[in-house]
The first five atom37 places (N, CA, C, CB, O) and aatype in JSON, in Angstrom:
{
  "aatype": [20, 20, 20, 20, 20, 20, 20, 20, 20, 20, 20, 20, 20, 20, 20, 20, 20, 20, 20, 20, 20, 20, 20, 20, 20, 20, 20, 20, 20, 20, 20, 20, 20, 20, 20, 20, 20, 20, 20, 20, 20, 20, 20, 20, 20, 20, 20, 20, 20, 20, 20, 20, 20, 20, 20, 20, 20, 20, 20, 20, 20, 20, 20, 20, 20, 20, 20, 20, 20, 20, 20, 20, 20, 20, 20, 20, 20, 20, 20, 20, 20, 20, 20, 20, 20, 20, 20, 20, 20, 20, 20, 20, 20, 20, 20, 20, 20, 20, 20, 20, 20, 20, 20, 20, 20, 20, 20, 20, 20, 20],
  "atom_mask": [
    [1, 1, 1, 1, 1],
    [1, 1, 1, 1, 1],
    [1, 1, 1, 1, 1],
    [1, 1, 1, 1, 1],
    [1, 1, 1, 1, 1],
    [1, 1, 1, 1, 1],
    [1, 1, 1, 1, 1],
    [1, 1, 1, 1, 1],
    [1, 1, 1, 1, 1],
    [1, 1, 1, 1, 1],
    [1, 1, 1, 1, 1],
    [1, 1, 1, 1, 1],
    [1, 1, 1, 1, 1],
    [1, 1, 1, 1, 1],
    [1, 1, 1, 1, 1],
    [1, 1, 1, 1, 1],
    [1, 1, 1, 1, 1],
    [1, 1, 1, 1, 1],
    [1, 1, 1, 1, 1],
    [1, 1, 1, 1, 1],
    [1, 1, 1, 1, 1],
    [1, 1, 1, 1, 1],
    [1, 1, 1, 1, 1],
    [1, 1, 1, 1, 1],
    [1, 1, 1, 1, 1],
    [1, 1, 1, 1, 1],
    [1, 1, 1, 1, 1],
    [1, 1, 1, 1, 1],
    [1, 1, 1, 1, 1],
    [1, 1, 1, 1, 1],
    [1, 1, 1, 1, 1],
    [1, 1, 1, 1, 1],
    [1, 1, 1, 1, 1],
    [1, 1, 1, 1, 1],
    [1, 1, 1, 1, 1],
    [1, 1, 1, 1, 1],
    [1, 1, 1, 1, 1],
    [1, 1, 1, 1, 1],
    [1, 1, 1, 1, 1],
    [1, 1, 1, 1, 1],
    [1, 1, 1, 1, 1],
    [1, 1, 1, 1, 1],
    [1, 1, 1, 1, 1],
    [1, 1, 1, 1, 1],
    [1, 1, 1, 1, 1],
    [1, 1, 1, 1, 1],
    [1, 1, 1, 1, 1],
    [1, 1, 1, 1, 1],
    [1, 1, 1, 1, 1],
    [1, 1, 1, 1, 1],
    [1, 1, 1, 1, 1],
    [1, 1, 1, 1, 1],
    [1, 1, 1, 1, 1],
    [1, 1, 1, 1, 1],
    [1, 1, 1, 1, 1],
    [1, 1, 1, 1, 1],
    [1, 1, 1, 1, 1],
    [1, 1, 1, 1, 1],
    [1, 1, 1, 1, 1],
    [1, 1, 1, 1, 1],
    [1, 1, 1, 1, 1],
    [1, 1, 1, 1, 1],
    [1, 1, 1, 1, 1],
    [1, 1, 1, 1, 1],
    [1, 1, 1, 1, 1],
    [1, 1, 1, 1, 1],
    [1, 1, 1, 1, 1],
    [1, 1, 1, 1, 1],
    [1, 1, 1, 1, 1],
    [1, 1, 1, 1, 1],
    [1, 1, 1, 1, 1],
    [1, 1, 1, 1, 1],
    [1, 1, 1, 1, 1],
    [1, 1, 1, 1, 1],
    [1, 1, 1, 1, 1],
    [1, 1, 1, 1, 1],
    [1, 1, 1, 1, 1],
    [1, 1, 1, 1, 1],
    [1, 1, 1, 1, 1],
    [1, 1, 1, 1, 1],
    [1, 1, 1, 1, 1],
    [1, 1, 1, 1, 1],
    [1, 1, 1, 1, 1],
    [1, 1, 1, 1, 1],
    [1, 1, 1, 1, 1],
    [1, 1, 1, 1, 1],
    [1, 1, 1, 1, 1],
    [1, 1, 1, 1, 1],
    [1, 1, 1, 1, 1],
    [1, 1, 1, 1, 1],
    [1, 1, 1, 1, 1],
    [1, 1, 1, 1, 1],
    [1, 1, 1, 1, 1],
    [1, 1, 1, 1, 1],
    [1, 1, 1, 1, 1],
    [1, 1, 1, 1, 1],
    [1, 1, 1, 1, 1],
    [1, 1, 1, 1, 1],
    [1, 1, 1, 1, 1],
    [1, 1, 1, 1, 1],
    [1, 1, 1, 1, 1],
    [1, 1, 1, 1, 1],
    [1, 1, 1, 1, 1],
    [1, 1, 1, 1, 1],
    [1, 1, 1, 1, 1],
    [1, 1, 1, 1, 1],
    [1, 1, 1, 1, 1],
    [1, 1, 1, 1, 1],
    [1, 1, 1, 1, 1],
    [1, 1, 1, 1, 1]
  ],
  "atom_positions": [
    [[-1.47, -18.56, 11.11], [-0.85, -17.9, 10.18], [-0.51, -18.78, 8.73], [0.36, -17.38, 10.89], [-0.26, -19.98, 8.56]],
    [[-0.61, -17.6, 7.76], [-0.74, -18.34, 6.08], [0.53, -18.61, 5.63], [-1.42, -17.33, 4.8], [1.55, -18.14, 6.13]],
    [[0.48, -19.26, 4.81], [1.82, -19.44, 4.2], [2.97, -18.9, 3.61], [1.72, -19.88, 3.64], [4.01, -19.38, 3.17]],
    [[2.38, -17.5, 3.73], [3.32, -16.37, 3.06], [3.41, -15.84, 4.07], [2.93, -15.41, 1.89], [3.78, -14.7, 3.8]],
    [[3.31, -15.94, 5.22], [3.77, -15.07, 6.63], [5.19, -14.91, 6.6], [3.42, -15.83, 8.12], [5.65, -13.78, 6.7]],
    [[5.98, -15.97, 6.48], [7.72, -15.87, 6.64], [7.91, -14.93, 5.55], [8.77, -17.44, 6.38], [8.91, -14.25, 5.72]],
    [[7.23, -14.65, 4.42], [7.88, -14.32, 3.79], [7.97, -12.79, 3.31], [7.74, -15.11, 3.13], [8.62, -12.21, 2.44]],
    [[6.6, -12.21, 4.67], [6.25, -10.85, 4.53], [7.59, -10.14, 5.28], [4.69, -10.51, 5.24], [7.92, -10.39, 6.44]],
    [[8.11, -9.42, 4.59], [9.42, -8.98, 5.53], [9.31, -7.35, 5.83], [11.04, -9.33, 4.64], [10.34, -6.8, 6.22]],
    [[8.24, -6.66, 5.68], [7.89, -5.51, 5.68], [6.86, -4.88, 6.56], [7.67, -5.37, 4.64], [5.79, -5.47, 6.4]],
    [[6.78, -3.9, 7.41], [5.61, -3.3, 8.01], [5.4, -2.24, 7.34], [5.66, -3.02, 9.36], [6.39, -1.61, 6.96]],
    [[4.19, -1.78, 7.05], [3.64, -1.0, 6.21], [2.48, -0.21, 7.15], [3.15, -1.84, 4.95], [1.77, -0.85, 7.92]],
    [[2.37, 1.05, 7.02], [1.27, 1.69, 7.65], [-0.06, 1.99, 6.41], [1.95, 3.17, 8.38], [-0.01, 2.54, 5.31]],
    [[-1.09, 1.43, 7.1], [-2.22, 1.64, 5.99], [-2.98, 3.04, 6.52], [-3.41, 0.17, 5.89], [-3.38, 3.24, 7.67]],
    [[-3.06, 3.72, 5.66], [-3.77, 5.07, 5.59], [-4.97, 5.19, 4.88], [-2.96, 6.0, 5.04], [-4.81, 4.93, 3.69]],
    [[-6.04, 5.48, 5.16], [-7.45, 5.83, 4.13], [-7.91, 7.14, 4.57], [-8.88, 4.69, 4.28], [-7.79, 7.61, 5.7]],
    [[-8.38, 7.61, 3.68], [-8.69, 8.93, 3.16], [-10.62, 8.99, 4.12], [-8.57, 8.9, 0.87], [-11.51, 8.42, 3.49]],
    [[-10.87, 9.43, 5.02], [-11.65, 9.5, 5.99], [-12.39, 10.88, 6.47], [-10.94, 8.98, 6.88], [-11.85, 11.99, 6.39]],
    [[-13.52, 10.68, 6.92], [-13.96, 11.92, 7.59], [-13.69, 11.52, 9.07], [-15.57, 12.36, 7.27], [-14.03, 10.5, 9.67]],
    [[-12.65, 13.14, 9.7], [-12.61, 12.64, 11.13], [-12.95, 13.91, 11.82], [-11.15, 11.97, 11.64], [-13.25, 14.91, 11.17]],
    [[-12.91, 13.88, 13.16], [-13.6, 15.01, 14.14], [-12.66, 15.91, 13.94], [-13.84, 14.7, 15.79], [-11.47, 15.6, 13.95]],
    [[-13.13, 17.27, 13.72], [-12.19, 18.65, 13.83], [-12.25, 18.93, 15.15], [-12.66, 20.01, 12.99], [-11.35, 19.75, 15.36]],
    [[-12.82, 18.7, 16.13], [-12.64, 18.77, 17.26], [-13.51, 20.28, 17.74], [-11.1, 18.62, 17.45], [-13.21, 20.99, 18.7]],
    [[-14.17, 20.41, 17.18], [-15.5, 21.78, 17.53], [-16.87, 21.42, 16.73], [-14.95, 23.64, 16.79], [-17.71, 22.19, 16.26]],
    [[-16.81, 19.85, 16.74], [-18.34, 19.39, 16.3], [-18.33, 19.35, 14.66], [-19.65, 20.63, 16.9], [-19.39, 19.19, 14.06]],
    [[-17.59, 19.45, 14.23], [-17.37, 19.51, 12.83], [-16.57, 17.71, 12.46], [-16.19, 21.12, 12.5], [-16.27, 16.68, 13.07]],
    [[-16.53, 18.34, 10.95], [-15.69, 17.13, 10.28], [-15.09, 18.0, 9.4], [-16.5, 15.78, 9.53], [-15.43, 19.09, 8.95]],
    [[-13.44, 16.79, 9.13], [-12.79, 17.19, 7.88], [-12.24, 16.03, 7.06], [-11.68, 18.14, 8.18], [-11.63, 15.06, 7.52]],
    [[-12.52, 16.24, 5.88], [-11.77, 14.74, 5.25], [-10.21, 14.76, 4.88], [-12.53, 14.31, 3.71], [-9.59, 15.47, 4.09]],
    [[-9.82, 13.82, 5.66], [-8.17, 13.65, 5.63], [-7.58, 12.34, 5.56], [-7.53, 14.21, 6.84], [-8.34, 11.44, 5.91]],
    [[-6.36, 11.98, 5.2], [-5.52, 10.56, 5.16], [-5.71, 10.69, 7.12], [-3.32, 10.65, 4.16], [-5.45, 11.61, 7.89]],
    [[-6.29, 9.26, 7.35], [-5.95, 8.84, 8.99], [-5.29, 7.63, 8.69], [-7.34, 8.58, 10.16], [-5.36, 7.09, 7.59]],
    [[-4.61, 7.13, 9.72], [-3.64, 5.96, 9.6], [-4.8, 4.93, 10.49], [-1.79, 6.27, 10.44], [-5.16, 5.2, 11.63]],
    [[-5.21, 3.9, 9.82], [-6.04, 2.78, 10.18], [-5.28, 1.63, 10.64], [-6.86, 2.38, 9.08], [-5.9, 1.0, 11.5]],
    [[-4.25, 1.21, 10.37], [-3.2, 0.22, 10.94], [-2.06, 0.03, 10.16], [-3.73, -1.1, 11.15], [-1.64, 0.64, 9.18]],
    [[-1.61, -1.03, 10.85], [-0.23, -1.74, 10.28], [-0.24, -3.24, 9.97], [0.92, -1.58, 11.33], [-0.52, -4.17, 10.72]],
    [[0.13, -3.25, 8.65], [0.31, -4.67, 8.09], [1.42, -5.31, 7.83], [-0.2, -4.8, 7.07], [2.35, -4.5, 7.77]],
    [[1.79, -6.43, 7.63], [2.84, -6.87, 6.98], [2.75, -6.95, 5.4], [3.11, -8.09, 7.54], [1.66, -6.81, 4.84]],
    [[4.16, -7.21, 4.54], [3.86, -7.08, 3.57], [5.47, -7.44, 2.74], [3.08, -5.76, 3.54], [6.6, -7.29, 3.2]],
    [[5.19, -7.78, 1.79], [6.2, -7.79, 0.83], [6.0, -6.99, -0.51], [6.43, -9.13, 0.53], [4.99, -7.18, -1.18]],
    [[6.85, -6.18, -0.86], [6.82, -5.35, -1.89], [7.85, -5.92, -3.13], [7.19, -3.93, -1.31], [9.07, -6.03, -3.01]],
    [[7.22, -6.2, -4.12], [7.82, -6.63, -5.53], [8.49, -5.11, -6.0], [6.45, -7.31, -6.77], [8.01, -3.98, -6.02]],
    [[10.1, -5.77, -6.45], [10.6, -4.87, -7.23], [9.9, -4.26, -8.53], [11.69, -5.38, -7.51], [9.13, -4.95, -9.2]],
    [[10.24, -2.79, -8.88], [9.98, -2.82, -10.15], [10.68, -3.02, -11.35], [9.59, -2.04, -10.26], [11.91, -3.1, -11.28]],
    [[10.14, -3.1, -12.41], [11.02, -3.43, -13.74], [12.25, -2.63, -13.92], [10.2, -3.18, -15.04], [12.33, -1.61, -13.25]],
    [[13.11, -2.89, -14.63], [14.14, -2.27, -15.35], [13.67, -1.39, -15.99], [14.85, -2.98, -16.1], [14.41, -0.42, -15.86]],
    [[12.66, -1.1, -16.78], [12.0, -0.18, -17.32], [11.77, 0.88, -16.4], [10.92, -0.66, -17.84], [12.51, 1.85, -16.56]],
    [[10.91, 0.96, -15.45], [10.13, 1.51, -14.36], [11.38, 2.39, -13.27], [9.22, 0.06, -13.54], [11.37, 3.49, -12.72]],
    [[12.41, 1.22, -13.34], [13.78, 1.92, -12.53], [14.37, 3.02, -13.18], [15.02, 0.93, -12.36], [14.77, 4.0, -12.55]],
    [[14.47, 2.88, -14.62], [15.18, 3.75, -15.43], [14.53, 4.96, -15.57], [15.43, 3.23, -16.64], [15.13, 6.03, -15.51]],
    [[13.31, 4.87, -15.75], [11.95, 6.11, -15.64], [12.43, 6.92, -14.39], [10.07, 5.36, -15.26], [12.85, 8.08, -14.36]],
    [[12.27, 6.01, -13.35], [12.09, 6.63, -11.55], [12.91, 7.6, -11.63], [12.6, 5.62, -10.08], [12.5, 8.55, -10.96]],
    [[14.07, 7.85, -12.26], [15.07, 8.93, -12.35], [14.82, 10.43, -12.48], [15.76, 8.64, -13.35], [15.45, 11.41, -12.07]],
    [[13.5, 10.25, -13.33], [12.99, 11.23, -13.69], [11.86, 11.94, -12.52], [12.49, 10.82, -14.96], [11.32, 11.14, -11.74]],
    [[11.5, 13.46, -12.4], [10.64, 13.78, -11.52], [9.11, 13.19, -11.91], [10.75, 15.26, -11.4], [8.63, 13.12, -13.04]],
    [[8.48, 12.78, -10.6], [6.89, 12.5, -10.87], [7.01, 11.48, -11.46], [5.98, 13.45, -11.67], [5.87, 11.47, -11.92]],
    [[7.58, 10.32, -11.96], [7.34, 9.28, -12.55], [6.69, 8.22, -11.6], [8.5, 8.92, -13.15], [7.13, 8.04, -10.46]],
    [[5.51, 7.43, -12.16], [4.93, 6.49, -11.34], [5.49, 5.04, -11.72], [3.4, 6.6, -11.48], [5.72, 4.51, -12.8]],
    [[5.64, 4.47, -10.01], [6.4, 3.07, -10.37], [5.35, 2.29, -9.72], [8.1, 2.77, -9.73], [4.91, 2.66, -8.63]],
    [[4.74, 0.8, -10.54], [4.16, -0.16, -9.92], [4.56, -0.92, -9.29], [3.68, -0.64, -10.38], [5.7, -1.24, -9.6]],
    [[4.1, -1.46, -8.41], [4.1, -2.66, -7.29], [3.41, -3.3, -6.93], [4.29, -2.54, -6.37], [2.22, -2.98, -6.87]],
    [[3.86, -4.51, -6.54], [2.27, -5.84, -6.23], [3.06, -5.94, -4.91], [1.93, -7.89, -7.47], [4.24, -6.28, -4.77]],
    [[1.89, -5.48, -3.7], [2.29, -5.98, -2.46], [1.58, -6.85, -2.16], [2.36, -5.21, -1.52], [0.4, -6.86, -2.52]],
    [[2.17, -7.89, -1.35], [1.67, -9.35, -0.97], [1.46, -9.02, 0.48], [2.81, -10.74, -1.27], [2.14, -8.36, 1.26]],
    [[0.49, -9.57, 0.6], [-0.32, -9.4, 2.26], [-0.81, -10.3, 2.86], [-1.45, -8.62, 2.41], [-0.86, -11.15, 1.97]],
    [[-1.23, -10.76, 3.77], [-1.75, -11.39, 4.96], [-3.27, -11.69, 4.51], [-1.59, -10.4, 6.34], [-3.98, -10.69, 4.61]],
    [[-4.0, -12.95, 4.01], [-5.24, -12.87, 3.51], [-6.25, -12.03, 3.75], [-5.66, -13.74, 3.66], [-7.04, -11.44, 3.02]],
    [[-6.02, -12.11, 5.3], [-7.14, -11.02, 5.94], [-7.0, -9.87, 6.42], [-7.74, -11.39, 6.88], [-7.6, -9.39, 7.39]],
    [[-5.92, -9.22, 5.53], [-5.44, -8.03, 5.6], [-6.36, -6.8, 5.36], [-4.46, -8.04, 4.79], [-6.93, -6.73, 4.28]],
    [[-6.53, -5.92, 6.22], [-7.3, -4.88, 6.16], [-7.02, -3.48, 5.35], [-7.44, -4.68, 7.35], [-6.75, -2.34, 5.72]],
    [[-7.24, -4.25, 3.75], [-6.62, -3.27, 3.07], [-7.51, -3.18, 1.39], [-4.87, -3.71, 3.06], [-7.73, -4.12, 0.63]],
    [[-7.88, -1.74, 1.22], [-8.87, -1.88, 0.34], [-8.46, -0.46, -0.96], [-10.48, -1.76, 1.32], [-7.56, 0.38, -0.92]],
    [[-9.47, -0.68, -1.9], [-8.84, -0.03, -3.2], [-9.07, 1.44, -2.34], [-9.81, -0.32, -5.03], [-9.88, 1.57, -1.42]],
    [[-7.93, 2.78, -3.0], [-8.09, 3.52, -2.44], [-7.09, 4.17, -1.41], [-8.96, 3.16, -2.19], [-6.73, 5.33, -1.2]],
    [[-6.8, 3.0, -0.89], [-5.87, 2.96, 0.63], [-4.57, 3.55, 0.24], [-5.52, 1.25, 1.35], [-4.37, 3.76, -0.96]],
    [[-3.55, 3.87, 1.23], [-2.08, 4.41, 0.97], [-1.42, 3.19, 1.64], [-1.62, 6.05, 1.73], [-2.12, 2.75, 2.55]],
    [[-0.26, 2.5, 1.44], [0.29, 1.89, 2.08], [1.58, 2.83, 2.35], [0.35, 0.64, 1.55], [1.88, 3.54, 1.38]],
    [[2.25, 2.94, 3.31], [3.34, 3.94, 3.93], [4.34, 3.17, 4.46], [2.82, 4.9, 5.07], [4.05, 2.17, 5.13]],
    [[5.55, 3.51, 4.24], [6.76, 3.4, 5.15], [7.72, 4.45, 4.75], [7.47, 1.96, 5.09], [7.85, 4.82, 3.58]],
    [[8.61, 5.08, 6.1], [9.28, 6.15, 5.78], [8.75, 6.94, 5.06], [10.26, 5.95, 5.36], [7.56, 7.07, 5.33]],
    [[9.24, 7.75, 3.95], [9.09, 8.55, 3.04], [8.19, 7.81, 1.96], [10.39, 9.02, 2.64], [7.89, 8.61, 1.07]],
    [[7.76, 6.77, 1.78], [7.4, 6.16, 0.47], [5.58, 5.94, 0.67], [8.42, 4.49, 0.22], [5.06, 5.53, 1.71]],
    [[4.99, 6.24, -0.3], [3.53, 6.04, -0.22], [3.02, 5.29, -1.34], [2.81, 7.3, -0.15], [3.2, 5.67, -2.5]],
    [[2.45, 4.35, -1.07], [1.84, 3.48, -2.51], [0.36, 3.71, -2.31], [2.2, 1.55, -2.6], [-0.26, 3.55, -1.26]],
    [[-0.02, 4.04, -3.31], [-1.75, 4.18, -3.78], [-2.1, 2.64, -4.21], [-2.08, 5.44, -5.4], [-1.38, 2.18, -5.1]],
    [[-3.06, 1.83, -3.71], [-3.82, 0.71, -3.71], [-5.03, 1.06, -4.87], [-4.36, 0.4, -2.13], [-6.02, 1.78, -4.78]],
    [[-4.41, 0.05, -6.24], [-5.07, 0.18, -7.44], [-6.34, -0.53, -7.12], [-4.29, -0.38, -8.65], [-7.47, -0.07, -7.26]],
    [[-6.01, -1.77, -6.64], [-7.27, -3.2, -6.6], [-6.47, -4.17, -5.68], [-7.67, -4.18, -8.44], [-5.24, -4.14, -5.63]],
    [[-7.08, -4.85, -5.11], [-6.82, -6.11, -4.41], [-7.54, -7.29, -4.76], [-7.02, -5.95, -3.12], [-8.75, -7.42, -4.97]],
    [[-6.49, -8.23, -4.8], [-6.83, -9.5, -5.55], [-7.1, -10.63, -4.65], [-5.72, -9.89, -6.5], [-6.98, -10.16, -3.52]],
    [[-7.34, -11.66, -4.58], [-7.06, -13.05, -3.89], [-7.11, -13.85, -4.71], [-7.86, -13.52, -2.87], [-8.01, -13.9, -5.55]],
    [[-5.92, -14.85, -4.6], [-5.3, -15.84, -5.44], [-6.7, -17.09, -5.91], [-3.85, -16.58, -4.41], [-7.71, -17.28, -5.24]],
    [[-6.38, -17.67, -7.02], [-7.52, -18.91, -7.23], [-7.38, -19.65, -6.01], [-7.27, -20.0, -8.58], [-8.49, -20.16, -5.83]],
    [[-6.7, -19.94, -5.19], [-6.79, -20.47, -3.43], [-6.97, -19.89, -2.51], [-5.87, -20.94, -2.85], [-6.01, -19.66, -1.78]],
    [[-8.41, -19.37, -2.12], [-8.59, -18.53, -0.98], [-7.78, -18.86, 0.01], [-9.83, -18.52, -0.51], [-7.29, -19.96, 0.29]],
    [[-7.62, -17.39, 0.74], [-6.94, -17.78, 2.14], [-5.5, -17.88, 1.95], [-7.45, -19.19, 2.75], [-4.98, -18.21, 3.02]],
    [[-4.76, -17.74, 1.16], [-3.08, -17.99, 0.69], [-2.79, -16.7, 1.02], [-2.59, -18.42, -1.07], [-2.01, -16.53, 1.96]],
    [[-3.41, -15.43, 0.27], [-2.77, -14.34, 0.37], [-3.5, -13.11, -0.1], [-1.63, -14.52, -0.24], [-4.67, -13.38, -0.37]],
    [[-3.2, -11.91, -0.27], [-3.71, -10.79, -0.47], [-2.61, -9.93, -1.46], [-4.05, -10.19, 0.92], [-1.49, -9.63, -1.06]],
    [[-3.08, -9.63, -2.67], [-2.05, -9.4, -3.57], [-2.58, -7.9, -4.01], [-1.9, -10.62, -4.82], [-3.54, -7.87, -4.78]],
    [[-2.19, -7.06, -3.7], [-2.34, -5.46, -3.79], [-1.39, -4.95, -4.63], [-2.18, -4.7, -2.44], [-0.18, -4.92, -4.39]],
    [[-2.09, -4.44, -5.91], [-1.63, -3.54, -7.05], [-1.62, -2.23, -6.61], [-2.47, -3.61, -8.3], [-2.62, -1.6, -6.27]],
    [[-0.36, -1.76, -6.6], [0.05, -0.33, -5.93], [0.92, 0.64, -7.22], [1.26, -0.69, -4.34], [1.67, 0.27, -8.12]],
    [[0.53, 1.75, -6.89], [1.43, 2.97, -7.5], [2.24, 3.92, -6.7], [0.6, 3.85, -8.19], [1.88, 4.57, -5.72]],
    [[3.27, 3.9, -7.21], [4.26, 4.94, -5.89], [4.5, 6.28, -7.07], [6.44, 3.94, -5.13], [4.66, 5.96, -8.25]],
    [[4.51, 7.36, -6.78], [4.83, 8.27, -6.98], [6.22, 9.23, -6.59], [3.95, 8.51, -6.76], [6.08, 10.16, -5.79]],
    [[7.16, 9.02, -7.02], [8.34, 9.71, -6.63], [8.78, 11.07, -7.03], [9.24, 8.99, -6.95], [9.07, 11.5, -8.15]],
    [[8.76, 11.76, -5.69], [8.8, 13.35, -6.34], [10.42, 13.63, -5.97], [7.49, 14.73, -5.42], [11.09, 12.91, -5.23]],
    [[10.96, 15.06, -6.77], [12.01, 15.49, -6.17], [12.51, 15.92, -4.76], [12.13, 16.2, -6.74], [11.76, 16.57, -4.03]],
    [[13.5, 15.63, -4.46], [14.15, 15.68, -2.95], [14.07, 17.41, -2.8], [16.08, 14.9, -2.82], [14.47, 17.95, -1.77]]
  ]
}
């Protein structure tokens, strides 16, 4: 167990754009769920929260994950109706502590 495990307070599904069988011998490219990870999402800044009242405004978040989480750039982290696109992942200066994922959320009108 990593040092941050007790702080990871949310389960997020990891979705990846991948090729899957179409059931007829061919392939289609689509989003597929590849796993679930424990994470902690940072809160957006005050400016981002103000702008989020508008349609299709992008919010940036940081997701903190277990150091061995199978998350990479291009994945989506999802829970409920929210989707966070992973822009990049970073390991801190002390390896094995946690994995940091820079994410972007797009909110659309309900």
